[in-house]
C-alpha positions, -999 to +999 in steps of 0.1 A: +157+143-276+120+150-274+127+186-262+150+192-293+129+213-317+155+217-345+134+197-370+108+225-375+113+227-412+110+189-416+078+187-395+062+215-416+069+195-448+055+163-432+023+181-422+019+197-456+015+161-471-018+158-451-011+120-451-038+098-435-015+087-407-017+123-393-053+118-382-039+096-354-017+124-340-044+150-336-042+160-373-008+176-370+025+159-363+046+173-335+083+183-339+088+161-308+080+129-328+104+106-346+097+111-383+108+147-384+139+140-363+148+111-386+143+133-417+166+160-401+193+134-395+191+122-431+193+157-444+220+171-421+241+141-409+239+118-439+274+105-440+284+106-404+251+092-390+223+082-414+243+060-438+261+042-409+232+035-386+221-001-381+191+007-360+171+038-348+156+032-313+133+051-290+149+052-256+127+025-239+134+001-268+171+010-267+172+000-230+154-033-236+178-041-265+208-033-242+193-056-215+184-085-237+200-082-272+165-083-287+157-056-313+119-060-310+102-027-304+074-019-280+040-013-295+037+018-273+068+035-287+060+028-324+023+037-322+028+069-301+058+084-318+065+066-351+031+064-370+029+026-366-007+013-365-016-015-340-040-028-366-024-022-399+014-019-392+036+004-411+023+025-439+048+024-468+032+054-486+039+077-457+076+070-454+080+074-492+060+106-493+081+123-467+114+113-481+123+084-458+117+056-483+150+039-474+135+029-440+109+007-458+138-015-471+143-049-456+109-049-440+116-018-417+145-036-400+161-003-390+131+010-371+113-022-361+098-052-378+090-072-346+065-053-325+054-066-291+028-055-266+042-039-234+047-065-207+057-092-231+088-112-221+118-104-243+141-132-255+158-151-227+157-122-203+187-103-190+219-112-209+250-123-189+267-090-200+238-068-189+234-088-157+270-081-148+266-044-155+235-042-134+246-066-106+216-089-112+213-126-121+213-134-158+180-146-172+157-124-152+126-116-173+127-083-191+094-068-204+087-050-236+087-014-225+065+017-222+075+053-228+082+069-194+050+090-192+029+061-203+044+039-175+034+067-151-002+066-165-003+028-162+010+031-126-018+054-114-049+051-136-060+017-123-059+024-086-088+011-064-105+044-053-132+029-030-139+048+001-126+082-010-158+098-021-148+102-057-172+103-086-150+080-106-156+052-080-188+041-098-176+050-133-155+031-158-117+037-159-123+059-190-135+087-166-100+091-153-072+113-167-037+105-158-014+136-158+024+128-157+041+161-148+078+167-147+099+187-172+069+186-194+034+172-188+014+144-205-023+140-202-034+104-207-071+096-213-084+062-225-116+051-242-132+019-254-136+033-289-113+056-309-119+093-302-102+118-326-093+150-307-079+179-329-045+189-316-043+159-292-021+129-300-039+096-307-062+077-307-036+049-302-048+014-297-034-006-268-005+019-264-009+022-226-037+000-213-043-031-234-077-031-252-082+007-248-076+036-271-053+063-257-054+100-263-023+119-252-025+156-246+006+175-234+024+207-225+060+209-239+074+227-208+059+227-173+085+219-146+112+234-169+091+265-173+087+270-135+124+266-131+130+291-159+107+317-144+120+313-108+158+311-117+156+340-140+142+364-114+164+390-097+154+377-063+165+341-070+198+343-051+179+356-020+154+328-024+182+302-026+199+316+005+167+317+026+156+282+015+190+268+023+190+284+057+157+267+064+168+233+049+139+236+024+137+232-013+131+266-031+096+255-039+086+245-004+100+279+007+080+298-020+048+280-010+053+290+026+061+326+016+029+328-005+010+317+027+027+346+045+018+373+020-018+362+011-032+377+044-070+370+045-076+361+009-071+327-007-035+323-020-046+320-057-061+355-056-026+371-054-024+369-092-056+390-098-036+413-121-007+390-132-014+366-160+009+341-178+006+323-211+029+292-206+039+282-242+075+294-240+085+263-262+054+263-284+021+246-278+018+208-280-019+204-272-046+213-281-035+242-303-006+222-318+012+254-327+050+254-326+052+292-332+035+303-300+056+321-274+052+328-237+035+359-224+035+377-190+010+405-185+010+427-154+047+432-146+058+459-122+092+475-113+095+455-080+120+426-080+117+414-044+109+380-030+071+388-029+073+396-066+091+363-074+066+343-053+036+358-071+052+352-106+058+316-096+022+313-085+009+328-118+031+303-138+018+274-119-018+286-125-010+291-162+001+254-165-032+244-148-052+265-172-034+248-200-045+215-186-081+228-184-079+237-221-067+202-230-095+186-209-121+208-226-108+198-260-109+161-251-144+164-236-158+182-266-145+154-288-163+127-267-143+119-235-160+122-202-135+129-174-144+133-137-111+128-118-074+136-123-046+112-113-013+131-109+022+117-108+057+129-115+080+154-099+054+183-099+029+160-082+051+164-050+043+202-050+011+208-030+005+242-046+008+227-081-017+199-071-042+223-055-041+247-084-049+219-108-078+208-087-092+244-082-088+254-119-102+223-135-129+218-108-119+182-104-105+161-075-069+150-078-058+116-068-021+111-058-006+077-057+007+061-025+039+054-043+052+088-054+073+074-082+044+061-103+065+057-135+085+030-116+052+014-105+042+012-142+076-003-151+071-028-122+037-037-135+053-046-169+080-066-152+054-085-131+036-095-163+068-106-181+078-127-151+044-144-151+034-131-116+003-116-131-017-129-161-025-095-175-016-058-173-051-050-160-047-075-131-013-061-122-026-025-123-055-033-100-032-050-075-001-027-076-017+008-078-027+024-045-043+057-036-022+079-013-040+112-010-070+129-025-072+167-030-106+183-037-113+216-055-122+247-034-155+254-050-158+289-034-129+301-056-145+289-089-157+323-101-123+338-097-106+311-117-133+312-144-125+349-149-088+342-150-094+315-176-112+340-198-081+362-196-059+331-203-078+325-236-076+362-245-038+360-242-033+335-270-060+353-291-041+386-288-007+369-295-021+356-328-034+391-336+000+407-329+017+381-352-009+389-379-002+426-376+036+421-379+032+399-409+008+423-427+017+450-452 
Protein backbone atom coordinates (compact mmCIF):
# COMPACT_ATOMS: atom_id res chain seq x y z
CA UNK A 1 0.00 0.00 0.00
CA UNK A 2 2.91 2.42 0.45
CA UNK A 3 3.08 2.84 -3.34
CA UNK A 4 -0.62 3.85 -3.49
CA UNK A 5 -0.72 7.65 -3.84
CA UNK A 6 -4.48 8.17 -3.97
CA UNK A 7 -4.55 10.11 -0.65
CA UNK A 8 -2.95 13.23 -2.20
CA UNK A 9 -5.79 15.53 -1.15
CA UNK A 10 -5.69 14.19 2.41
CA UNK A 11 -1.93 14.61 2.80
CA UNK A 12 -2.12 18.21 1.55
CA UNK A 13 -4.70 19.02 4.22
CA UNK A 14 -2.61 17.31 6.90
CA UNK A 15 0.47 19.31 5.86
CA UNK A 16 -1.51 22.56 5.89
CA UNK A 17 -2.09 22.08 9.66
CA UNK A 18 1.70 22.53 10.22
CA UNK A 19 1.25 20.44 13.37
CA UNK A 20 4.38 19.94 15.48
CA UNK A 21 4.51 16.17 14.78
CA UNK A 22 5.44 17.03 11.17
CA UNK A 23 8.89 18.18 12.26
CA UNK A 24 9.69 14.48 12.80
CA UNK A 25 8.92 13.55 9.19
CA UNK A 26 11.17 16.13 7.52
CA UNK A 27 8.63 18.93 7.89
CA UNK A 28 6.19 17.47 5.35
CA UNK A 29 4.21 14.24 5.67
CA UNK A 30 4.41 11.84 2.73
CA UNK A 31 1.36 10.41 0.99
CA UNK A 32 3.02 7.03 1.63
CA UNK A 33 2.43 7.34 5.39
CA UNK A 34 -0.52 6.01 7.35
CA UNK A 35 -2.41 9.11 8.54
CA UNK A 36 -3.41 10.27 5.01
CA UNK A 37 -4.32 6.71 4.02
CA UNK A 38 -6.50 6.33 7.13
CA UNK A 39 -8.19 9.66 6.40
CA UNK A 40 -8.85 8.52 2.82
CA UNK A 41 -10.49 5.33 4.11
CA UNK A 42 -12.66 7.31 6.53
CA UNK A 43 -13.78 9.72 3.82
CA UNK A 44 -14.27 7.21 1.00
CA UNK A 45 -15.08 3.82 2.54
CA UNK A 46 -16.83 4.84 5.74
CA UNK A 47 -19.57 2.23 5.92
CA UNK A 48 -17.84 -0.72 4.25
CA UNK A 49 -14.44 -0.35 5.93
CA UNK A 50 -13.96 2.42 8.46
CA UNK A 51 -16.93 1.75 10.75
CA UNK A 52 -16.42 -2.02 10.72
CA UNK A 53 -12.65 -2.15 11.35
CA UNK A 54 -11.45 -3.51 14.66
CA UNK A 55 -7.76 -2.76 14.10
CA UNK A 56 -5.59 -0.97 11.54
CA UNK A 57 -2.18 -2.65 11.23
CA UNK A 58 1.04 -1.94 9.44
CA UNK A 59 2.10 -5.10 7.57
CA UNK A 60 4.88 -6.16 10.02
CA UNK A 61 2.50 -5.76 12.96
CA UNK A 62 -0.25 -7.62 11.11
CA UNK A 63 2.14 -10.54 10.59
CA UNK A 64 3.22 -10.66 14.24
CA UNK A 65 -0.47 -10.52 15.29
CA UNK A 66 -1.30 -13.42 12.95
CA UNK A 67 1.66 -15.38 14.39
CA UNK A 68 0.96 -14.75 18.08
CA UNK A 69 -2.53 -13.29 18.53
CA UNK A 70 -0.89 -10.29 20.24
CA UNK A 71 -2.05 -6.87 19.00
CA UNK A 72 1.02 -5.03 20.35
CA UNK A 73 2.65 -2.80 17.75
CA UNK A 74 6.33 -2.38 16.96
CA UNK A 75 7.90 0.91 17.99
CA UNK A 76 9.47 0.98 14.51
CA UNK A 77 6.15 0.91 12.64
CA UNK A 78 4.41 3.49 14.79
CA UNK A 79 7.30 5.95 15.04
CA UNK A 80 8.24 5.83 11.35
CA UNK A 81 4.82 5.86 9.71
CA UNK A 82 2.13 6.76 12.28
CA UNK A 83 3.49 9.92 14.10
CA UNK A 84 4.01 8.06 17.41
CA UNK A 85 6.81 9.43 19.60
CA UNK A 86 9.14 7.02 21.40
CA UNK A 87 9.34 9.56 24.24
CA UNK A 88 5.86 11.12 24.38
CA UNK A 89 3.54 8.52 22.81
CA UNK A 90 0.55 9.59 20.73
CA UNK A 91 -0.36 13.25 20.31
CA UNK A 92 -4.16 13.56 20.71
CA UNK A 93 -4.20 17.06 19.21
CA UNK A 94 -2.81 15.84 15.88
CA UNK A 95 -5.47 13.19 15.31
CA UNK A 96 -8.24 15.61 16.29
CA UNK A 97 -6.85 18.37 14.07
CA UNK A 98 -6.74 16.18 10.94
CA UNK A 99 -10.22 14.70 11.40
CA UNK A 100 -9.30 11.30 12.83
CA UNK A 101 -10.40 12.01 16.40
CA UNK A 102 -12.25 8.66 16.57
CA UNK A 103 -8.85 6.87 16.69
CA UNK A 104 -8.10 8.53 20.05
CA UNK A 105 -11.07 6.67 21.60
CA UNK A 106 -10.41 3.75 23.93
CA UNK A 107 -6.76 4.72 24.33
CA UNK A 108 -5.89 4.24 20.65
CA UNK A 109 -6.95 0.58 20.72
CA UNK A 110 -7.51 0.48 16.95
CA UNK A 111 -4.00 1.64 16.01
CA UNK A 112 -1.93 0.56 19.01
CA UNK A 113 -1.84 1.14 22.75
CA UNK A 114 0.83 -1.43 23.58
CA UNK A 115 4.08 -0.49 21.84
CA UNK A 116 7.18 -2.69 22.08
CA UNK A 117 10.80 -2.26 20.95
CA UNK A 118 11.80 -4.45 17.97
CA UNK A 119 13.20 -7.78 19.12
CA UNK A 120 10.93 -8.03 22.19
CA UNK A 121 9.32 -11.47 22.58
CA UNK A 122 5.57 -11.35 21.87
CA UNK A 123 3.12 -13.24 24.10
CA UNK A 124 3.66 -16.99 24.27
CA UNK A 125 5.28 -17.17 20.86
CA UNK A 126 3.81 -18.94 17.84
CA UNK A 127 0.18 -19.96 18.40
CA UNK A 128 -0.84 -23.59 17.66
CA UNK A 129 -2.89 -22.37 14.68
CA UNK A 130 -0.02 -20.33 13.20
CA UNK A 131 2.43 -23.16 13.94
CA UNK A 132 0.26 -25.54 11.94
CA UNK A 133 0.07 -23.11 9.01
CA UNK A 134 3.84 -22.62 8.99
CA UNK A 135 4.85 -26.21 9.75
CA UNK A 136 6.74 -25.15 12.90
CA UNK A 137 6.48 -26.11 16.58
CA UNK A 138 4.07 -24.02 18.65
CA UNK A 139 5.62 -21.65 21.19
CA UNK A 140 8.67 -20.61 19.13
CA UNK A 141 9.63 -17.07 20.12
CA UNK A 142 8.26 -14.35 17.83
CA UNK A 143 9.87 -10.91 17.94
CA UNK A 144 8.25 -7.50 17.73
CA UNK A 145 8.96 -6.55 14.15
CA UNK A 146 10.75 -4.02 11.97
CA UNK A 147 9.54 -2.56 8.68
CA UNK A 148 11.22 -4.51 5.84
CA UNK A 149 13.66 -1.76 4.81
CA UNK A 150 14.60 -1.13 8.45
CA UNK A 151 15.32 -4.84 8.88
CA UNK A 152 17.66 -4.55 5.88
CA UNK A 153 19.41 -1.60 7.51
CA UNK A 154 19.78 -3.53 10.74
CA UNK A 155 21.15 -6.50 8.78
CA UNK A 156 24.02 -4.55 7.16
CA UNK A 157 24.91 -1.46 9.17
CA UNK A 158 26.66 -3.20 12.06
CA UNK A 159 29.04 -5.41 10.06
CA UNK A 160 32.67 -5.75 11.19
CA UNK A 161 34.65 -3.97 8.43
CA UNK A 162 38.18 -4.56 9.73
CA UNK A 163 40.74 -5.35 7.06
CA UNK A 164 38.90 -3.83 4.09
CA UNK A 165 40.65 -0.45 4.01
CA UNK A 166 37.48 1.52 4.70
CA UNK A 167 37.36 4.95 6.33
CA UNK A 168 34.45 3.85 8.52
CA UNK A 169 36.67 1.22 10.23
CA UNK A 170 37.94 3.76 12.73
CA UNK A 171 34.70 5.76 12.87
CA UNK A 172 31.46 5.36 14.80
CA UNK A 173 28.55 3.47 13.21
CA UNK A 174 26.96 6.88 12.55
CA UNK A 175 29.38 7.31 9.60
CA UNK A 176 27.55 4.54 7.72
CA UNK A 177 24.51 4.91 5.47
CA UNK A 178 22.45 1.79 4.75
CA UNK A 179 20.65 1.86 1.39
CA UNK A 180 17.94 -0.74 0.94
CA UNK A 181 17.14 -0.76 -2.76
CA UNK A 182 14.39 -2.75 -4.42
CA UNK A 183 11.11 -1.46 -5.90
CA UNK A 184 11.94 1.77 -4.09
CA UNK A 185 15.04 2.80 -2.13
CA UNK A 186 15.40 3.76 1.53
CA UNK A 187 18.48 5.57 2.89
CA UNK A 188 19.00 4.87 6.60
CA UNK A 189 21.39 7.05 8.61
CA UNK A 190 21.67 7.00 12.39
CA UNK A 191 22.94 9.54 14.93
CA UNK A 192 23.47 9.77 18.69
CA UNK A 193 21.47 13.01 18.86
CA UNK A 194 18.39 14.03 16.85
CA UNK A 195 19.17 15.64 13.49
CA UNK A 196 16.35 17.39 11.64
CA UNK A 197 16.80 17.14 7.87
CA UNK A 198 14.29 19.04 5.70
CA UNK A 199 12.52 16.61 3.36
CA UNK A 200 14.01 13.53 5.05
CA UNK A 201 11.89 11.43 7.44
CA UNK A 202 12.82 11.41 11.11
CA UNK A 203 14.58 11.83 13.43
CA UNK A 204 13.00 8.68 14.91
CA UNK A 205 14.36 7.47 18.26
CA UNK A 206 15.24 3.73 18.52
CA UNK A 207 13.26 2.97 15.35
CA UNK A 208 16.01 0.80 13.83
CA UNK A 209 19.08 0.57 16.11
CA UNK A 210 18.20 0.88 19.83
CA UNK A 211 19.50 4.09 21.42
CA UNK A 212 20.15 5.85 18.10
CA UNK A 213 18.08 8.38 16.17
CA UNK A 214 17.19 7.38 12.61
CA UNK A 215 16.84 9.58 9.54
CA UNK A 216 15.24 7.88 6.57
CA UNK A 217 15.68 9.29 3.10
CA UNK A 218 14.12 7.58 0.14
CA UNK A 219 13.20 7.42 -3.52
CA UNK A 220 9.64 6.35 -4.31
CA UNK A 221 10.57 4.34 -7.40
CA UNK A 222 13.96 2.84 -8.26
CA UNK A 223 13.80 -0.83 -9.31
CA UNK A 224 10.28 -0.18 -10.54
CA UNK A 225 11.54 2.78 -12.58
CA UNK A 226 14.32 0.74 -14.21
CA UNK A 227 11.77 -1.94 -15.15
CA UNK A 228 9.42 0.75 -16.50
CA UNK A 229 12.10 2.31 -18.71
CA UNK A 230 13.45 -0.99 -20.03
CA UNK A 231 10.12 -2.77 -20.57
CA UNK A 232 8.57 0.26 -22.30
CA UNK A 233 11.32 0.49 -24.93
CA UNK A 234 10.73 -0.71 -28.51
CA UNK A 235 13.80 -3.01 -28.31
CA UNK A 236 12.58 -4.83 -25.19
CA UNK A 237 11.32 -7.97 -27.06
CA UNK A 238 14.73 -8.28 -28.75
CA UNK A 239 16.43 -7.88 -25.36
CA UNK A 240 14.24 -10.59 -23.83
CA UNK A 241 14.95 -13.02 -26.67
CA UNK A 242 18.73 -12.47 -26.56
CA UNK A 243 18.91 -12.70 -22.75
CA UNK A 244 16.86 -15.92 -22.78
CA UNK A 245 19.10 -17.42 -25.46
CA UNK A 246 22.11 -16.75 -23.23
CA UNK A 247 20.31 -17.96 -20.07
CA UNK A 248 20.88 -14.52 -18.52
CA UNK A 249 18.65 -12.03 -16.78
CA UNK A 250 17.81 -9.01 -18.93
CA UNK A 251 19.97 -6.81 -16.67
CA UNK A 252 23.02 -9.10 -16.82
CA UNK A 253 22.63 -9.01 -20.61
CA UNK A 254 22.30 -5.21 -20.67
CA UNK A 255 25.40 -4.81 -18.49
CA UNK A 256 27.44 -7.00 -20.85
CA UNK A 257 26.01 -5.16 -23.88
CA UNK A 258 27.12 -1.82 -22.39
CA UNK A 259 30.63 -3.24 -22.03
CA UNK A 260 30.56 -4.12 -25.75
CA UNK A 261 29.53 -0.67 -26.95
CA UNK A 262 31.65 1.44 -24.58
CA UNK A 263 34.82 0.86 -26.68
CA UNK A 264 37.78 2.63 -25.03
CA UNK A 265 35.90 5.04 -22.75
CA UNK A 266 34.50 4.17 -19.30
CA UNK A 267 30.97 2.78 -19.54
CA UNK A 268 29.42 5.71 -17.62
CA UNK A 269 30.53 8.14 -20.33
CA UNK A 270 27.99 6.68 -22.80
CA UNK A 271 25.35 9.03 -21.32
CA UNK A 272 27.24 12.27 -22.01
CA UNK A 273 24.21 13.70 -23.82
CA UNK A 274 21.38 11.66 -22.25
CA UNK A 275 20.06 12.79 -18.87
CA UNK A 276 17.20 11.48 -16.69
CA UNK A 277 15.32 12.98 -13.74
CA UNK A 278 13.96 9.88 -11.95
CA UNK A 279 10.89 11.16 -10.06
CA UNK A 280 8.25 9.46 -12.20
CA UNK A 281 6.17 8.92 -9.01
CA UNK A 282 6.98 12.18 -7.21
CA UNK A 283 9.96 12.94 -4.95
CA UNK A 284 10.10 11.42 -1.48
CA UNK A 285 13.43 12.95 -0.36
CA UNK A 286 14.83 15.51 0.02
CA UNK A 287 12.49 17.70 -2.08
CA UNK A 288 9.36 16.01 -0.66
CA UNK A 289 7.37 17.08 -3.71
CA UNK A 290 4.59 14.76 -4.86
CA UNK A 291 3.99 16.79 -8.02
CA UNK A 292 7.38 16.19 -9.63
CA UNK A 293 7.47 14.08 -12.78
CA UNK A 294 10.13 12.15 -14.66
CA UNK A 295 12.25 13.77 -17.38
CA UNK A 296 14.44 12.37 -20.17
CA UNK A 297 16.62 14.81 -22.11
CA UNK A 298 18.58 13.82 -25.22
CA UNK A 299 16.31 11.34 -27.03
CA UNK A 300 17.00 10.33 -30.64
CA UNK A 301 15.02 8.49 -33.31
CA UNK A 302 16.96 5.25 -32.83
CA UNK A 303 15.15 2.43 -31.05
CA UNK A 304 17.73 -0.32 -31.18
CA UNK A 305 19.33 -2.35 -28.40
CA UNK A 306 22.21 0.13 -28.03
CA UNK A 307 19.67 2.89 -27.46
CA UNK A 308 17.85 0.78 -24.83
CA UNK A 309 21.09 -0.07 -23.04
CA UNK A 310 22.16 3.59 -22.82
CA UNK A 311 18.70 4.67 -21.57
CA UNK A 312 18.94 1.96 -18.90
CA UNK A 313 22.40 3.25 -17.91
CA UNK A 314 21.15 6.86 -17.71
CA UNK A 315 18.25 5.72 -15.48
CA UNK A 316 20.60 3.87 -13.11
CA UNK A 317 22.83 6.96 -12.96
CA UNK A 318 19.82 9.20 -12.25
CA UNK A 319 18.89 7.04 -9.26
CA UNK A 320 22.48 7.32 -7.99
CA UNK A 321 22.38 11.11 -8.43
CA UNK A 322 19.17 11.10 -6.36
CA UNK A 323 21.08 9.26 -3.63
CA UNK A 324 23.84 11.89 -3.82
CA UNK A 325 21.24 14.64 -3.36
CA UNK A 326 19.83 12.87 -0.27
CA UNK A 327 23.33 12.40 1.20
CA UNK A 328 24.15 16.10 0.65
CA UNK A 329 20.92 17.10 2.44
CA UNK A 330 21.73 14.80 5.38
CA UNK A 331 25.32 16.03 5.62
CA UNK A 332 24.37 19.70 5.45
CA UNK A 333 22.01 19.08 8.39
CA UNK A 334 24.74 17.44 10.53
CA UNK A 335 25.31 13.83 9.45
CA UNK A 336 28.85 12.76 8.57
CA UNK A 337 28.76 9.82 6.13
CA UNK A 338 31.80 8.04 4.69
CA UNK A 339 30.59 4.59 3.56
CA UNK A 340 27.47 3.15 1.90
CA UNK A 341 26.09 -0.29 2.86
CA UNK A 342 23.83 -1.58 0.06
CA UNK A 343 21.30 -4.39 0.17
CA UNK A 344 18.10 -5.42 -1.58
CA UNK A 345 17.45 -6.64 -5.11
CA UNK A 346 19.32 -3.81 -6.86
CA UNK A 347 22.40 -4.55 -4.74
CA UNK A 348 22.78 -7.69 -6.88
CA UNK A 349 23.30 -5.55 -10.00
CA UNK A 350 27.03 -4.70 -10.32
CA UNK A 351 26.35 -1.68 -12.57
CA UNK A 352 23.91 -0.19 -10.04
CA UNK A 353 26.47 -0.68 -7.24
CA UNK A 354 29.41 0.78 -9.19
CA UNK A 355 27.38 3.81 -10.30
CA UNK A 356 26.40 4.54 -6.70
CA UNK A 357 30.03 4.37 -5.67
CA UNK A 358 31.31 6.51 -8.58
CA UNK A 359 28.58 9.15 -8.34
CA UNK A 360 28.65 9.58 -4.54
CA UNK A 361 32.44 9.18 -4.35
CA UNK A 362 32.03 6.68 -1.51
CA UNK A 363 32.93 3.01 -1.16
CA UNK A 364 30.01 0.56 -1.14
CA UNK A 365 29.92 -2.44 1.20
CA UNK A 366 27.83 -5.44 0.15
CA UNK A 367 26.77 -8.00 2.72
CA UNK A 368 27.99 -11.59 2.63
CA UNK A 369 24.36 -12.66 2.93
CA UNK A 370 22.60 -11.07 -0.03
CA UNK A 371 19.15 -11.11 1.60
CA UNK A 372 20.01 -8.62 4.33
CA UNK A 373 16.35 -7.97 5.20
CA UNK A 374 16.21 -11.61 6.33
CA UNK A 375 19.39 -11.11 8.37
CA UNK A 376 17.71 -8.18 10.13
CA UNK A 377 14.64 -10.31 10.83
CA UNK A 378 16.89 -13.11 12.13
CA UNK A 379 18.64 -10.62 14.44
CA UNK A 380 15.26 -9.76 15.97
CA UNK A 381 14.36 -13.45 16.33
CA UNK A 382 17.71 -14.17 18.00
CA UNK A 383 16.98 -11.44 20.54
CA UNK A 384 13.42 -12.65 21.19
CA UNK A 385 14.69 -16.20 21.75
CA UNK A 386 17.32 -15.01 24.22
CA UNK A 387 20.28 -16.13 22.09
CA UNK A 388 21.65 -12.58 22.27
CA UNK A 389 21.25 -10.07 25.06
CA UNK A 390 20.84 -7.05 22.79
CA UNK A 391 20.19 -6.05 19.20
CA UNK A 392 23.66 -4.47 19.02
CA UNK A 393 25.35 -7.73 20.07
CA UNK A 394 23.35 -9.70 17.51
CA UNK A 395 24.17 -7.16 14.76
CA UNK A 396 27.90 -7.40 15.42
CA UNK A 397 27.83 -11.21 15.35
CA UNK A 398 25.40 -11.84 12.49
CA UNK A 399 26.35 -9.17 9.89
CA UNK A 400 29.28 -10.02 7.61
CA UNK A 401 30.99 -8.06 4.81
CA UNK A 402 30.84 -9.85 1.46
CA UNK A 403 32.35 -7.47 -1.09
CA UNK A 404 33.62 -3.87 -1.14
CA UNK A 405 33.35 -1.68 -4.26
CA UNK A 406 35.45 1.50 -4.46
CA UNK A 407 34.74 4.61 -6.56
CA UNK A 408 36.74 5.23 -9.73
CA UNK A 409 38.17 8.61 -8.81
CA UNK A 410 39.37 9.31 -12.34
CA UNK A 411 35.72 9.63 -13.46
CA UNK A 412 34.81 12.19 -10.77
CA UNK A 413 34.87 15.28 -13.00
CA UNK A 414 32.48 13.69 -15.50
CA UNK A 415 29.95 12.78 -12.80
CA UNK A 416 30.24 16.19 -11.17
CA UNK A 417 29.24 17.75 -14.49
CA UNK A 418 26.35 15.31 -14.96
CA UNK A 419 25.21 16.13 -11.41
CA UNK A 420 25.07 19.82 -12.33
CA UNK A 421 22.79 18.91 -15.25
CA UNK A 422 20.73 16.67 -12.91
CA UNK A 423 20.04 19.61 -10.58
CA UNK A 424 19.20 21.85 -13.57
CA UNK A 425 16.53 19.37 -14.69
CA UNK A 426 14.38 19.79 -11.60
CA UNK A 427 14.99 23.54 -11.60
CA UNK A 428 13.70 23.70 -15.19
CA UNK A 429 10.75 21.43 -14.44
CA UNK A 430 9.61 23.84 -11.74
CA UNK A 431 10.02 26.76 -14.16
CA UNK A 432 7.86 25.00 -16.76
CA UNK A 433 5.16 24.34 -14.15
CA UNK A 434 5.28 28.01 -13.13
CA UNK A 435 4.90 29.15 -16.76
CA UNK A 436 1.89 26.89 -17.31
CA UNK A 437 0.21 28.10 -14.12
CA UNK A 438 0.83 31.78 -14.93
CA UNK A 439 -1.54 34.19 -16.63
